[in-house]
Each structure stands twice: as C-alpha cells, then as structure tokens.
C-alpha positions in Angstrom: -9.8 -4.3 24.1 -8.6 -1.7 26.6 -6.7 1.5 25.9 -3.3 0.0 26.8 -3.5 -2.7 24.1 -4.9 -0.1 21.6 -1.9 2.2 22.2 0.6 -0.8 22.0 -1.0 -1.9 18.7 -0.9 1.7 17.3 2.7 2.1 18.4 3.8 -1.2 16.9 2.1 -0.5 13.6 3.6 3.0 13.6 7.1 1.7 14.2 6.8 -1.0 11.5 5.5 1.6 8.9 8.3 4.0 9.9 10.9 1.2 9.3 9.5 0.7 5.8 9.7 4.5 5.2 13.2 4.6 6.6 14.3 1.7 4.3 12.8 3.5 1.3 14.5 6.7 2.3 17.8 4.8 2.9 17.8 3.5 -0.6 17.2 7.0 -2.0 19.9 8.5 0.3 22.5 5.8 -0.6 21.7 6.3 -4.3 22.6 9.9 -3.8 25.9 9.0 -2.1 24.8 9.1 1.5 27.3 7.9 4.1 26.1 6.1 7.3 27.5 7.1 10.7 27.4 5.0 13.9 26.0 1.7 12.7 26.8 0.1 16.1 24.9 2.8 17.9 21.9 2.3 15.7 21.7 -1.4 16.9 21.8 -0.2 20.5 18.9 2.2 19.8 16.9 -0.6 18.2 17.5 -2.9 21.2 16.6 -0.2 23.6 13.2 0.4 21.8 12.5 -3.3 21.8 13.4 -3.6 25.5 11.1 -0.5 26.1 8.1 -2.4 24.7 8.9 -5.6 26.6 9.3 -3.6 29.8 6.2 -1.6 29.3 4.0 -4.7 28.6 5.7 -6.7 31.4 5.2 -4.0 34.0 1.6 -3.5 32.9 0.6 -7.2 32.8 2.7 -8.7 35.7 2.3 -5.8 38.2 -1.4 -5.3 37.4 -1.0 -1.6 36.4 -3.9 0.5 35.4 -4.8 3.7 33.6 -3.5 6.7 35.4 -5.9 9.3 36.9 -4.1 11.8 34.7 -4.3 9.7 31.5 -6.2 12.4 29.5 -3.5 15.0 30.1 -0.8 12.4 29.3 -2.7 11.3 26.2 -2.7 14.9 25.0 1.0 15.2 25.6 1.5 11.9 23.7 -0.6 13.2 20.8 1.3 16.5 20.8 4.6 14.5 20.7 3.2 12.5 17.8 2.3 15.7 15.9 5.8 17.1 16.4 7.3 13.8 15.3 5.3 13.6 12.1 5.8 17.3 11.4 9.6 16.6 11.7 9.4 13.5 9.5 7.3 15.2 6.8 9.6 18.2 6.8 12.7 16.1 6.3 11.0 14.1 3.5 13.3 11.5 2.1 16.1 12.8 4.3 14.3 11.4 7.4 15.7 8.1 8.6 16.2 6.0 11.7 19.9 5.8 10.8 22.3 8.7 10.6 22.7 9.1 6.8 24.4 12.2 5.5 24.0 13.0 1.8 26.7 15.1 0.3 26.0 18.4 -1.3 22.9 19.0 0.8 22.3 21.4 3.6 20.8 20.9 7.0 17.0 21.5 7.1 16.0 24.7 8.8 12.3 25.0 8.1 9.3 23.5 9.8 10.0 22.4 13.4 13.7 22.6 12.6 13.3 26.4 12.5 12.5 26.3 16.3 14.2 23.2 17.6 17.4 21.5 16.4 16.2 17.9 16.9 12.4 17.9 17.1 12.1 14.2 16.3 14.3 13.4 19.3 12.3 15.7 21.5 9.1 13.9 20.5 10.7 10.5 21.2 11.8 11.6 24.6 8.3 12.7 25.4 6.8 9.4 24.1 9.1 7.2 26.1 8.4 9.2 29.3 4.6 9.7 28.8 3.4 6.4 27.4 4.3 4.4 30.5 3.0 7.1 32.8 -0.4 6.9 31.1 -0.7 3.3 32.5 1.1 3.9 35.8 4.2 2.0 34.7 6.6 4.3 36.6 9.6 2.0 36.5 9.5 1.7 32.8 9.1 5.5 32.4 12.1 6.3 34.7 14.5 3.6 33.4 13.8 4.1 29.7 13.7 7.9 29.9 17.2 7.8 31.5 18.5 5.2 29.0 16.9 7.2 26.1 18.6 10.4 27.2 22.0 8.7 27.4 21.6 7.1 24.0 20.3 10.3 22.4 23.0 12.4 23.9 25.6 10.3 22.2 23.6 10.0 18.9 23.1 13.8 18.7 26.8 14.4 19.2 27.6 11.9 16.4 24.9 13.4 14.2 26.1 16.9 14.7 29.7 15.8 13.8 28.4 14.1 10.7 26.4 17.1 9.7 29.5 19.2 10.1 31.1 17.3 7.2 28.7 19.0 4.7 30.3 21.6 2.6 31.0 24.9 4.5 28.9 26.8 2.0 25.8 25.2 3.6 26.6 26.2 7.2 
C-alpha cells in the first residue's frame, strides 16, 4: 500500500472518529441547553469535505499523480496542522463540535491554542486541505478546495462569532 492510500485511510478513520466525538459532545451540549446555529451551512461543509475526498482520489487515480518531490516538507506541515487541530479539540473538550453549538452561561475558551489564535481548528483545516493534495501533486484539488474552504469558513466564522456574542456580557 502506498503513502497516498495510507493517508486517505488515516483521514477517513480520523473523520469518522471525530464525528462520533462530535455526536457525543452534541448530546452533552444540548443537555446543557446549547443552541445550534447555521444548520444549513453545516450541510454545505459536510458536502464540501466529501467532495474534497472524491476530488483528491479522482485526481490522483485518473490523472496518474504521484508523490511530490517536496512530500517530506508537506507531510511535516500536515502533521503540524494535525497537532494544532488536536490541541484545539482537546482544549475545547466537550465544547468541541463540528456544528456551531453555543451553550448558555459559558464563556469562550481563551487557553491552549485559543490564547494565540482565535480559530486554531479552522487554521489547521485550511492547512490540511491545501497541503494533503500538494503531497501527491494534486494541484487542481488543492487550489479549488482551498478556495472553497476559505469561502465556507469565512461565512462560518462570521456566524460563529455572532453566536458567541450571544453569551452573557459578563463573559466577554
């Protein structure tokens, strides 16, 4: 099995496990009175991520792409993005979710990577979507989905910030 299929398998397993964690966290958040924002936007993000995998696999297989000459550097960037992402997820604990769920009477997290970057998880996802295809010379997928991801995240961050602003002013 070559590195491409190993990375695809690891990413697929990661995403499935993250969905299980997100579902558990959603149950906890909703039990604590959380409100969901932007349900329709969430569906767009899910579709975009599925399309990303389809595009990446298609470009690699059908266009005979191969490992980039810079794959080691790109793999290191990918691993750094993974570290940032899991630092963000572990810092948020049960507040982490793939949906925008705001629990009343809580305050925004400002420790861990959130002490330095407002949305570290999104920064990591931006890096992943750009870097993974580049590792395998899938330039079209990298460009198209980096742009799509930036558009989707720009909207999502705006909505998330508005949702966070609904928390009691004593926490701001």
